[in-house]
C-alpha positions as CSV (number, residue, x, y, z in Angstrom):
1,M,46.5,5.3,4.8
2,N,48.8,4.2,7.8
3,E,50.6,0.6,7.7
4,T,48.0,-1.3,9.5
5,A,48.6,-4.7,11.6
6,A,46.4,-7.1,10.3
7,G,43.7,-9.2,12.8
8,T,44.4,-6.7,15.9
9,T,41.6,-4.0,17.2
10,L,41.8,-0.7,18.9
11,G,39.3,0.2,21.3
12,L,39.1,3.8,21.8
13,D,37.0,5.6,24.3
14,F,37.6,9.2,23.0
15,G,35.8,11.2,25.9
16,T,35.3,14.5,26.6
17,T,37.6,14.3,29.7
18,N,39.8,11.4,29.2
19,T,40.8,9.2,26.4
20,V,41.6,5.5,26.9
21,A,42.6,2.7,24.6
22,A,42.8,-0.7,24.4
23,L,44.5,-3.4,22.0
24,A,42.7,-6.8,21.1
25,G,44.4,-9.4,18.6
26,D,44.4,-13.4,19.6
27,H,44.9,-12.2,23.5
28,A,42.4,-10.5,25.8
29,P,42.2,-6.6,25.6
30,E,44.8,-4.8,27.0
31,L,45.1,-1.3,27.8
32,L,47.7,1.1,26.4
33,G,50.0,2.7,28.7
34,F,51.2,6.5,27.3
35,D,53.8,8.3,28.1
36,G,53.6,11.4,30.2
37,P,56.1,14.2,31.9
38,H,55.5,12.1,35.2
39,G,55.5,8.5,34.1
40,H,53.1,6.3,32.0
41,D,49.5,6.2,32.7
42,E,46.5,4.1,30.9
43,V,44.2,7.7,31.0
44,F,44.7,10.1,28.6
45,R,43.4,13.5,29.3
46,S,41.5,14.4,26.1
47,A,43.1,18.3,25.5
48,L,45.7,20.1,23.6
49,C,47.9,23.0,24.3
50,F,49.5,25.6,21.8
51,W,52.4,27.8,21.9
52,H,54.7,30.0,19.6
53,D,58.0,27.9,18.4
54,E,60.0,29.4,15.8
55,A,61.6,26.1,15.3
56,V,58.4,24.1,14.3
57,R,57.2,24.3,10.9
58,G,54.5,27.0,10.9
59,G,55.7,28.7,14.3
60,L,52.8,26.8,16.0
61,A,54.0,24.0,18.3
62,S,51.2,21.6,20.0
63,D,51.0,18.9,22.4
64,A,48.3,16.6,23.9
65,G,47.1,14.6,27.1
66,P,49.5,15.5,30.1
67,W,52.2,16.9,28.1
68,A,49.7,19.8,27.1
69,I,48.8,20.3,30.7
70,S,52.8,20.4,31.7
71,E,53.5,22.9,29.0
72,Y,50.4,25.0,29.9
73,L,51.4,25.2,33.3
74,A,54.8,26.1,33.2
75,Y,54.1,28.7,30.4
76,P,50.1,29.9,30.9
77,E,50.3,33.4,29.1
78,D,52.3,32.2,26.2
79,S,49.8,29.3,25.3
80,R,46.3,27.6,24.5
81,F,44.8,25.2,26.1
82,L,41.8,23.3,24.6
83,Q,40.0,21.1,26.9
84,S,36.9,19.1,26.5
85,F,36.5,19.8,22.7
86,K,34.7,16.8,22.0
87,S,31.6,18.4,23.5
88,V,31.5,20.9,20.5
89,A,31.0,17.8,18.1
90,A,27.4,18.1,17.5
91,S,27.3,21.8,17.6
92,A,26.2,23.7,14.4
93,S,27.1,26.7,15.8
94,F,31.0,26.0,16.5
95,E,32.3,26.6,13.4
96,Q,36.3,26.7,14.2
97,A,38.4,27.6,16.8
98,S,40.9,30.8,17.0
99,V,44.3,29.7,18.0
100,F,47.0,32.4,17.6
101,E,46.5,33.1,14.0
102,K,45.5,30.0,13.3
103,R,42.0,28.6,13.1
104,Y,40.8,24.8,13.2
105,R,37.8,22.8,12.8
106,F,36.3,20.4,15.2
107,E,38.1,17.4,12.7
108,D,41.4,19.3,12.7
109,L,41.4,19.5,16.5
110,G,40.5,15.7,16.1
111,R,43.5,14.6,13.9
112,L,46.0,16.7,16.0
113,F,45.1,15.2,19.1
114,L,44.9,11.6,17.6
115,D,48.7,12.1,16.2
116,K,49.9,13.6,19.6
117,L,48.0,10.0,21.0
118,V,50.1,7.7,18.9
119,H,53.2,9.3,19.2
120,H,52.9,8.9,22.8
121,A,52.0,5.5,22.8
122,G,55.5,4.0,22.8
123,G,55.0,2.9,19.4
124,R,52.4,0.5,20.1
125,L,50.2,2.6,17.2
126,D,52.9,3.0,14.9
127,R,51.2,-0.1,13.0
128,R,47.7,0.9,13.1
129,P,45.2,-1.9,13.8
130,A,43.3,-2.8,11.0
131,R,40.1,-2.3,12.8
132,I,39.0,0.5,15.0
133,V,35.9,0.6,17.1
134,V,35.6,4.0,18.8
135,G,32.5,4.9,21.2
136,R,30.0,7.5,20.6
137,P,27.3,9.0,22.7
138,V,23.8,7.9,22.6
139,E,23.0,11.7,22.7
140,Y,25.5,14.4,22.1
141,A,26.5,17.3,24.6
142,G,24.6,20.4,23.4
143,G,21.9,22.4,23.6
144,Q,20.6,21.2,20.1
145,P,22.8,18.5,19.2
146,D,23.0,17.5,15.3
147,P,24.4,13.6,15.5
148,G,24.3,13.5,11.5
149,L,26.9,16.7,11.7
150,A,28.9,14.9,14.5
151,R,29.6,11.8,12.2
152,Q,30.6,13.7,9.6
153,R,33.1,15.3,11.9
154,Y,33.8,12.0,13.4
155,D,34.0,10.2,10.2
156,A,36.4,13.5,8.7
157,M,38.5,13.1,12.5
158,F,39.3,9.3,11.8
159,A,39.6,9.1,8.4
160,G,42.7,6.9,7.6
161,F,43.1,6.0,11.1
162,G,42.4,2.4,10.1
163,A,41.2,0.4,7.1
164,E,37.7,-0.4,9.6
165,V,36.0,2.6,11.4
166,H,32.9,1.3,13.5
167,Y,31.3,3.6,16.0
168,V,29.6,1.9,19.2
169,Y,27.2,3.3,22.1
170,E,29.5,3.9,24.6
171,P,27.2,2.2,27.6
172,L,27.1,-0.8,25.0
173,A,30.9,-1.2,25.0
174,A,30.7,-1.0,28.9
175,A,28.1,-3.9,28.8
176,F,30.2,-6.1,26.9
177,S,33.2,-5.3,29.5
178,Y,30.8,-6.1,32.4
179,A,29.6,-9.3,30.8
180,S,32.9,-10.7,30.9
181,R,33.0,-11.0,34.5
182,L,29.7,-12.6,34.8
183,T,28.6,-16.3,35.0
184,S,24.9,-16.4,34.1
185,S,22.6,-14.9,32.2
186,A,21.1,-11.3,33.5
187,T,19.3,-8.3,32.0
188,I,21.6,-5.3,33.1
189,L,21.2,-1.8,33.1
190,V,24.9,0.1,31.9
191,A,24.6,3.7,33.3
192,D,27.8,5.5,31.6
193,F,28.7,9.4,33.1
194,G,31.0,11.2,31.1
195,G,32.0,14.8,31.0
196,G,29.6,15.6,28.5
197,T,26.6,13.1,28.5
198,S,25.4,10.4,30.5
199,D,23.8,7.2,28.6
200,F,22.1,4.3,29.0
201,S,21.6,0.8,28.0
202,V,19.6,-1.8,28.8
203,V,21.2,-5.3,27.4
204,R,20.6,-8.9,27.8
205,V,23.6,-10.9,28.7
206,A,23.5,-14.6,27.6
207,E,25.3,-17.2,29.8
208,P,29.1,-17.7,28.7
209,G,29.7,-19.6,25.6
210,V,26.2,-18.6,24.2
211,S,26.6,-16.4,21.1
212,P,25.6,-13.2,20.9
213,R,26.5,-12.9,24.5
214,C,25.1,-9.7,24.4
215,T,22.0,-8.5,22.9
216,P,21.1,-4.5,23.6
217,L,17.6,-3.9,24.1
218,G,17.2,-0.2,24.3
219,H,18.9,3.0,25.0
220,A,18.7,6.9,26.0
221,G,21.0,9.6,26.7
222,I,21.1,13.2,27.7
223,G,23.7,15.7,27.5
224,I,23.9,16.4,30.9
225,A,27.1,15.3,33.0
226,G,30.2,16.1,34.7
227,D,30.8,19.0,33.2
228,R,27.2,20.5,34.3
229,F,28.0,19.5,37.2
230,D,31.2,21.4,37.1
231,Y,29.2,24.5,35.8
232,R,27.0,24.3,38.7
233,I,29.9,24.8,40.8
234,V,31.2,27.7,39.2
235,D,27.9,29.4,38.7
236,R,27.2,29.3,42.7
237,L,30.8,30.2,43.9
238,V,32.7,32.0,41.1
239,L,30.6,33.7,38.6
240,P,29.0,36.0,41.1
241,M,32.5,37.0,41.7
242,L,33.1,37.6,38.2
243,G,29.9,40.3,37.6
244,K,27.3,37.5,37.4
245,G,23.9,39.0,38.3
246,G,25.5,42.7,37.9
247,H,24.4,46.0,36.3
248,Y,26.0,48.3,33.4
249,R,25.4,51.6,32.4
250,S,23.5,52.3,28.6
251,F,22.9,55.8,28.3
252,D,20.2,56.7,30.7
253,K,19.3,53.0,31.4
254,T,20.8,50.3,33.9
255,L,20.7,46.8,32.5
256,E,21.5,43.3,33.8
257,I,25.3,42.2,32.5
258,P,23.8,39.7,29.6
259,R,24.1,36.3,31.1
260,S,25.8,35.0,27.6
261,W,29.2,36.2,28.8
262,F,28.5,34.0,32.0
263,N,27.5,30.8,29.9
264,D,30.5,30.9,27.9
265,F,32.9,31.3,30.7
266,A,31.8,28.1,32.5
267,D,31.9,25.9,29.3
268,W,35.6,24.6,29.3
269,S,35.5,24.3,25.4
270,K,34.7,27.8,25.3
271,L,36.6,29.0,28.0
272,A,40.4,29.6,26.4
273,L,38.8,30.6,23.1
274,M,37.5,34.0,24.7
275,R,41.4,35.1,24.9
276,N,41.1,37.1,21.7
277,K,41.2,40.8,20.6
278,R,37.8,41.3,19.9
279,T,36.4,39.5,22.9
280,L,38.7,41.0,25.5
281,T,37.9,44.9,23.9
282,E,34.6,44.2,24.5
283,L,34.7,43.1,27.8
284,E,36.5,46.1,28.7
285,R,33.9,48.4,27.2
286,L,31.7,46.5,29.7
287,R,34.0,46.8,32.3
288,R,34.3,50.8,32.0
289,A,29.9,50.7,32.1
290,A,29.6,48.3,34.5
291,L,28.4,49.6,38.2
292,D,30.8,46.6,39.9
293,S,34.0,47.4,37.5
294,A,36.3,45.1,39.7
295,A,34.0,42.7,38.8
296,I,34.4,42.5,35.2
297,G,38.6,43.6,35.7
298,R,38.6,40.2,37.7
299,M,36.9,38.0,34.8
300,I,39.2,39.6,32.6
301,T,41.9,38.8,34.4
302,V,40.9,35.2,34.3
303,I,40.9,35.0,30.5
304,E,44.2,37.2,29.7
305,N,46.2,34.9,32.3
306,E,44.7,31.9,30.8
307,L,43.3,30.5,34.1
308,G,40.9,28.2,32.8
309,Y,42.8,24.9,34.0
310,P,43.7,26.0,37.3
311,L,39.9,26.9,37.9
312,Y,38.7,23.7,36.4
313,A,41.3,22.2,38.7
314,A,39.7,23.6,41.9
315,V,36.2,22.7,40.7
316,G,36.9,19.1,39.8
317,Q,38.8,19.0,43.3
318,T,35.9,20.4,45.4
319,K,33.5,17.9,43.4
320,R,35.5,14.9,44.5
321,A,35.9,15.8,47.9
322,L,32.1,16.0,48.1
323,S,32.0,12.1,47.1
324,S,33.8,11.4,50.6
325,A,33.0,14.2,52.7
326,E,30.0,15.9,54.0
327,T,31.3,19.1,53.7
328,T,34.8,21.2,52.1
329,H,36.7,24.4,50.8
330,F,36.7,25.8,48.1
331,R,39.6,27.9,47.1
332,F,41.0,29.5,44.0
333,A,43.9,31.5,44.1
334,S,46.1,33.0,41.0
335,A,47.0,36.0,39.4
336,G,45.8,38.2,42.3
337,L,42.6,36.7,42.2
338,E,41.5,34.6,45.4
339,I,38.0,33.3,45.5
340,E,37.0,30.8,49.0
341,A,34.2,29.5,50.4
342,A,33.0,26.7,52.4
343,V,30.8,24.2,50.3
344,S,28.8,21.2,51.7
345,R,27.5,18.1,50.1
346,E,23.8,19.2,50.8
347,E,24.4,22.8,48.8
348,F,26.0,20.9,46.1
349,E,23.0,18.5,45.9
350,M,20.5,21.1,45.7
351,W,22.3,22.9,42.8
352,I,22.4,19.9,40.7
353,A,18.9,19.0,41.5
354,E,17.7,20.0,38.3
355,D,20.1,17.9,36.3
356,V,20.0,14.8,38.3
357,A,16.0,15.0,37.8
358,R,16.6,15.1,33.9
359,M,19.2,12.1,33.8
360,E,16.2,10.1,36.2
361,A,13.8,10.9,33.6
362,T,16.5,9.6,30.9
363,I,16.7,6.3,33.1
364,D,13.5,6.1,32.7
365,Q,13.2,6.5,28.8
366,A,15.8,3.8,28.3
367,L,13.7,1.4,30.1
368,V,10.6,2.3,27.8
369,A,12.9,1.7,25.1
370,A,14.0,-1.6,26.3
371,G,10.5,-2.8,27.4
372,V,11.2,-3.3,30.5
373,Q,10.2,-2.8,33.8
374,L,12.4,-2.1,37.0
375,G,11.9,-5.4,38.2
376,D,12.8,-6.8,35.0
377,I,16.7,-5.3,35.5
378,D,18.8,-8.1,37.8
379,R,22.0,-5.7,37.9
380,V,23.3,-2.2,37.2
381,F,26.4,-1.6,36.1
382,L,27.7,2.1,36.6
383,T,30.8,3.7,34.8
384,G,32.3,6.9,34.6
385,G,34.0,9.3,37.0
386,T,30.4,11.4,37.9
387,S,29.1,7.7,38.7
388,L,31.3,8.3,41.9
389,I,29.1,10.9,43.0
390,P,26.9,10.1,45.9
391,R,23.7,11.8,44.4
392,V,24.3,9.9,41.5
393,R,24.6,6.5,42.8
394,R,21.3,7.2,45.2
395,M,19.1,7.2,42.0
396,F,20.1,3.6,41.1
397,I,19.8,2.7,44.6
398,D,16.0,3.9,45.0
399,R,14.9,2.3,42.3
400,F,16.6,-1.2,41.8
401,G,18.4,-1.5,45.8
402,A,22.1,-1.5,46.6
403,A,22.9,-5.4,45.9
404,A,22.1,-4.6,42.4
405,I,24.3,-2.0,42.1
406,E,27.9,-2.8,40.8
407,S,30.8,-0.9,39.5
408,G,34.8,-1.1,38.4
409,G,36.7,0.5,36.1
410,E,35.1,3.6,35.9
411,L,37.7,4.9,33.3
412,T,38.8,1.8,31.7
413,S,35.8,0.0,31.1
414,I,34.6,1.3,27.7
415,A,37.8,0.9,26.1
416,H,37.9,-2.6,27.2
417,G,34.6,-3.4,25.6
418,L,35.0,-1.7,22.5
419,A,38.2,-3.9,21.8
420,L,35.9,-7.0,22.9
421,I,33.3,-5.8,20.6
422,G,36.2,-5.4,18.1
423,Q,37.0,-9.1,18.1
424,E,33.4,-10.2,17.1
425,E,33.5,-12.0,13.7
426,D,30.5,-9.2,12.6
427,V,31.1,-5.8,14.6
428,A,28.3,-4.1,12.5
429,T,25.7,-5.7,14.5
430,W,26.2,-3.7,17.4
431,A,27.9,-0.5,15.0
432,V,25.9,2.8,14.6
């Protein structure tokens, strides 16, 4: 057990894409800054990088956050870069990640990430707050998420991290943060759009000075968010260049290349793990049998050269550009592979239409769970980077009107709210 600082609380938003932390004691929550190769930042990327180093015990060095990105960019071919690993927390099919000659369970990756997070916190977490409040999604990512398994893995990840560890729904934490701005009572809908999940909470906020200030009425969530939107871009612009929809010869038959190859390829949490001898051997066999062998060769190039992060960066840049412009240009060029295409916001919205429809249905589920109608919602608070996408915002404008929509602290409101909840006398009231 680490040495603890009595009377302090840490709100930790361990996200699929980013992690943010806030400290509170006898003062208002304060966001922590983390050291990075290019300066201080309150947002710490939820990523790990591994590389061989004989000077390190065990011969395998690692780092996290912006340091992981920096190491990967400096030595991409000699490193393993893992991102979005939170998305496998509830997946029974994920048992361990093979990184070079070592294998890591989810909780191993999580504990390593926390160690690096503490290391880069400038000493602010050397004495661990007595109470840790960790955000969790209402619904985990994945095809058949197992919340019980996710809880076991989270418990193992945070074991010994603090004297008390509590888990709170992320949109409820955002509601606490937003409520601190309000000067009157209101029934609010909070929509939290992360990398792996979209979660919704309906909360009754009392007037300042009334306890409890926030009363949760109902929740709903779905494992669709920013990473799924990334997949739609990759699926339309990148995967056809890598063989999706192509065919291969098997004896006297011509068969379509199995789509499972491309599902894993477009999953940020799995792409780096494809660089192993078995997978590359199977891909080389497929390349020789493919009618378009060059396309499979391009897929092998991406995997062998660890191009997952630059591909992720190009996709993210395209997605962000379409939030402020009607058209943009997608360009990915690395290791001799070049993909260029013009993209319009209209096209992008067509690609994500099915996902948006499922999000809309989940909003309706949250209202039903809370026992309220559209007209009962006074305000809507949007948080998370994906909330900046125009089509996502339009879901709420169409339902509740533009005047009811508010946002702010898209990447930090959950950590701030978690720390506020940690200051409550009976935090278990809001824990799950």
